C-alpha positions in Angstrom: 28.3 -5.0 -53.7 31.5 -4.3 -52.8 33.1 -5.7 -49.7 32.8 -2.0 -47.8 29.8 -1.8 -49.0 28.8 -4.8 -47.6 30.5 -4.2 -44.3 29.2 -0.8 -44.0 25.5 -2.0 -44.3 26.3 -4.9 -42.0 27.4 -2.3 -39.3 24.5 0.2 -39.7 21.8 -1.6 -37.4 25.0 -1.8 -34.6 25.5 1.9 -35.0 21.5 2.3 -34.9 21.0 0.8 -32.1 24.3 2.2 -30.8 22.4 5.1 -28.2 19.8 3.0 -26.8 22.2 0.0 -26.0 24.4 2.7 -24.3 21.2 3.9 -22.5 20.7 0.4 -21.3 24.6 0.3 -20.2 24.6 3.3 -18.2 21.5 3.2 -17.0 20.4 -0.6 -16.0 23.1 -2.5 -16.6 25.5 -0.7 -14.6 23.2 0.2 -11.6 22.3 -3.5 -11.4 25.6 -4.8 -11.0 26.0 -1.8 -8.3 22.9 -3.4 -6.8 24.1 -7.2 -6.7 27.7 -5.8 -5.5 26.0 -4.1 -2.9 23.8 -7.1 -1.6 26.6 -9.3 -1.4 28.9 -6.9 1.1 29.3 -6.8 5.1 29.6 -3.8 7.0 28.5 -0.1 8.2 28.2 3.7 7.2 30.8 4.5 9.7 33.7 1.9 8.7 32.5 1.0 5.1 31.0 -1.3 3.5 33.3 -4.3 1.8 32.9 -7.0 -0.8 32.3 -10.3 1.1 30.3 -12.1 -1.2 27.8 -13.1 1.8 24.9 -15.1 -0.1 23.8 -15.6 3.4 21.9 -12.1 3.0 19.2 -13.7 0.7 17.7 -16.4 2.9 18.1 -13.8 5.9 16.2 -11.4 4.1 13.3 -14.3 3.2 13.2 -15.4 6.8 12.8 -11.9 7.9 10.3 -9.7 5.5 8.4 -13.0 3.9 5.2 -11.5 5.6 5.7 -8.1 4.0 6.9 -9.9 0.6 3.9 -12.0 0.6 1.5 -8.8 1.6 3.0 -7.1 -1.7 1.9 -9.5 -4.1 -1.2 -10.0 -2.1 -2.5 -6.2 -2.2 -1.0 -6.0 -5.4 -3.1 -8.9 -6.6 -6.3 -7.6 -5.1 -5.8 -4.3 -6.8 -4.7 -5.4 -10.5 -7.8 -7.8 -10.3 -10.4 -4.9 -9.2 -8.8 -2.4 -11.7 -9.6 -5.1 -14.3 -13.2 -5.5 -13.4 -14.1 -1.5 -13.5 -12.1 -1.0 -16.3 -12.8 -3.4 -19.0 -16.5 -2.1 -19.2 -15.4 1.2 -19.4 -12.4 0.3 -22.2 -15.3 -2.2 -23.7 -17.9 0.6 -24.5 -15.3 3.0 -25.3 -14.4 1.0 -28.0 -17.5 -0.1 -29.1 -20.1 2.5 -27.7 -18.1 6.2 -27.6 -18.1 6.4 -31.3 -16.3 10.0 -31.8 -15.9 11.1 -28.5 -13.7 8.1 -27.6 -10.8 10.6 -27.8 -12.4 13.0 -25.1 -13.6 9.9 -22.8 -10.4 8.7 -22.6 -8.9 12.4 -21.8 -11.5 12.3 -18.9 -10.2 9.0 -17.6 -6.5 10.4 -17.7 -7.2 13.9 -17.0 -7.0 13.2 -12.7 -3.4 11.9 -13.5 -2.0 15.7 -14.6 -2.1 15.9 -10.6 1.0 14.6 -9.0 0.8 11.0 -7.2 1.7 12.4 -3.5 -0.8 15.1 -4.2 -3.8 12.2 -5.0 -2.9 9.9 -2.2 -2.9 12.4 0.3 -6.3 13.2 -1.5 -7.2 10.2 -0.1 -5.7 10.1 3.2 -8.5 12.9 3.4 -10.9 11.6 2.2 -10.6 8.2 3.9 -10.0 10.0 7.5 -12.6 9.0 10.5 -13.9 12.4 10.4 -12.9 13.3 6.7 -15.7 14.1 4.1 -17.3 10.9 3.4 -16.5 8.6 7.0 -17.3 12.0 8.9 -20.7 12.6 7.2 -22.0 9.1 7.8 -21.1 9.4 11.2 -22.7 12.4 12.2 -26.1 11.4 9.8 -25.8 8.1 12.1 -25.3 5.4 9.6 -21.7 4.8 10.5 -20.7 4.3 14.3 -17.9 6.4 16.1 -15.0 3.4 15.8 -15.7 2.4 12.3 -12.3 3.9 10.6 -11.1 2.9 7.2 -7.1 4.3 7.1 -4.5 2.3 8.2 -6.3 -1.0 6.8 -5.9 -3.3 4.3 -9.3 -1.5 2.5 -7.3 1.7 2.2 -4.1 0.4 0.9 -5.8 -1.0 -2.0 -8.1 1.2 -2.8 -5.0 3.7 -2.9 -3.4 1.2 -5.1 -6.3 0.2 -7.4 -7.2 4.4 -8.0 -3.8 4.6 -9.3 -4.0 1.7 -11.6 -7.0 2.6 -13.4 -5.1 4.2 -16.4 -2.6 1.8 -17.0 -5.0 -0.9 -17.2 -8.0 1.1 -19.3 -5.7 2.0 -21.9 -3.9 -1.3 -22.8 -7.8 -2.8 -22.6 -9.1 0.2 -25.3 -6.2 -0.3 -27.6 -7.0 -4.2 -27.7 -10.9 -3.9 -27.8 -10.4 -1.3 -30.6 -8.3 -3.1 -33.1 -10.6 -6.1 -32.8 -11.8 -6.3 -36.3 -16.2 -5.6 -35.8 -17.0 -7.8 -39.1 -15.8 -10.9 -36.7 -17.9 -9.7 -34.0 -21.3 -9.8 -37.1 -19.9 -13.0 -38.5 -20.5 -14.7 -34.7 -23.9 -12.6 -34.6 -24.7 -14.0 -38.3 -24.3 -17.5 -36.8 -26.9 -16.5 -34.3 -24.7 -16.1 -31.8 -26.1 -14.0 -28.5 -24.6 -11.2 -26.9 -23.1 -13.0 -24.4 -21.8 -15.6 -26.7 -20.1 -12.7 -28.8 -18.3 -11.8 -26.2 -17.1 -14.4 -24.3 -16.0 -16.6 -27.8 -14.9 -13.7 -29.6 -14.4 -10.0 -27.7 -12.8 -11.8 -24.7 -10.1 -13.9 -26.4 -9.5 -11.5 -29.0 -8.9 -8.7 -26.5 -6.6 -11.1 -24.1 -3.4 -9.5 -24.9 -4.5 -6.0 -23.8 -5.6 -7.8 -20.9 -2.2 -9.1 -20.4 -0.9 -6.0 -21.2 -2.8 -3.7 -18.3 -2.5 -6.7 -15.4 1.6 -6.6 -16.0 2.1 -2.6 -16.1 -0.5 -2.4 -13.0 0.9 -5.4 -10.9 4.4 -4.6 -11.1 4.0 -1.2 -10.1 1.0 -2.1 -7.6 3.8 -4.9 -5.9 6.6 -2.8 -5.9 4.5 0.5 -4.5 5.2 1.7 -1.3 3.9 5.2 -1.1 0.3 4.2 -0.8 1.2 2.0 1.7 3.2 4.6 3.9 0.5 7.1 3.8 -3.1 5.4 3.5 -1.5 2.2 5.8 -0.1 1.4 9.3 2.0 -0.8 10.7 0.1 -4.2 9.5 0.0 -2.9 6.1 3.5 -2.8 5.2 4.6 -3.5 1.7 8.6 -4.8 0.8 8.7 -1.3 -0.8 8.1 0.5 2.4 10.9 -1.9 4.4 13.4 -1.6 1.6 13.0 2.1 1.5 13.3 1.8 5.2 16.4 0.1 5.0 18.1 2.3 2.7 17.1 5.7 3.7 16.5 5.2 7.8 18.5 2.3 8.6 21.6 2.8 6.0 21.4 -1.0 5.4 22.3 -1.2 2.1 23.0 -4.7 1.6 20.1 -5.9 2.7 18.2 -3.8 0.9 19.9 -4.4 -2.0 19.1 -8.1 -1.8 15.2 -7.2 -0.8 15.2 -5.4 -4.2 17.1 -8.3 -6.6 14.7 -10.5 -5.2 11.7 -8.5 -5.6 12.6 -7.4 -9.4 13.4 -11.4 -10.3 10.6 -12.3 -9.1 8.6 -9.7 -11.2 11.1 -10.5 -14.0 10.0 -14.3 -13.9 6.3 -13.3 -14.4 7.2 -11.1 -17.7 9.6 -13.8 -19.3 6.0 -16.3 -19.0 4.5 -13.9 -21.4 5.9 -15.0 -24.7 4.5 -18.6 -24.0 0.9 -18.1 -23.5 0.5 -14.6 -25.5 4.3 -13.5 -27.9 6.6 -10.5 -27.5 5.2 -8.7 -30.8 1.7 -8.5 -29.1 2.8 -7.7 -25.8 4.9 -4.5 -27.6 1.8 -4.0 -30.0 -0.5 -3.0 -26.6 2.4 -1.7 -24.3 
């Protein structure tokens, strides 16, 4: 092979990856560097902002909004756990017993999510209203007292987060369960393992990558969510996403908002990078 041919062959992989590299540069790296620089600025919208390398903004942000920061991970964690507990049996049944109707069943899970996210959350506001179709009916027949309310409580926010997370949890779980070699399950049965033992020792471990992928997708989405808390929550259920949105849009405090966004992203990235130690990056790509 000539030198020119070897050179062209070595360049081809870089040329093929060039569009993706440019995409990441323009839409990820440059905005990220911009947010980092903005977080280190001092000023106001009237007089402008100047880069002064103000690293004090980070400890100040933590001290001011540690409660909202922790609340975001608490709500995100609870909603992720509920989604996992609810959707694992559903995905398991579809994968093992759905037969030729698997595609239809998966479509039914996804069908409500063809409607706008905002409309679906507003629908939950209507459903959970004090005099809405659920609470209002229960109060009218005397099963609930007049003082009972759900909106503006942590339960309402977690319910909204969980509802939106269901398909993101179901799909990776279904893929991982569907790819399990049924011969492994049959072999466990041949070795006199009962249904519980087959599930705990064969099916659950083999579906672990899908479980992690689902947790990853749902947790990242829910921790950074602000719409559910804004529509279904109240002053005592504010999440860090609400704080970032308020600081950016209403207060124009771009350095503080950028610092909060960077800290949230960094925390989530640390969780993501823990994955290779447990499952391996190739398996994550398969199930996401």
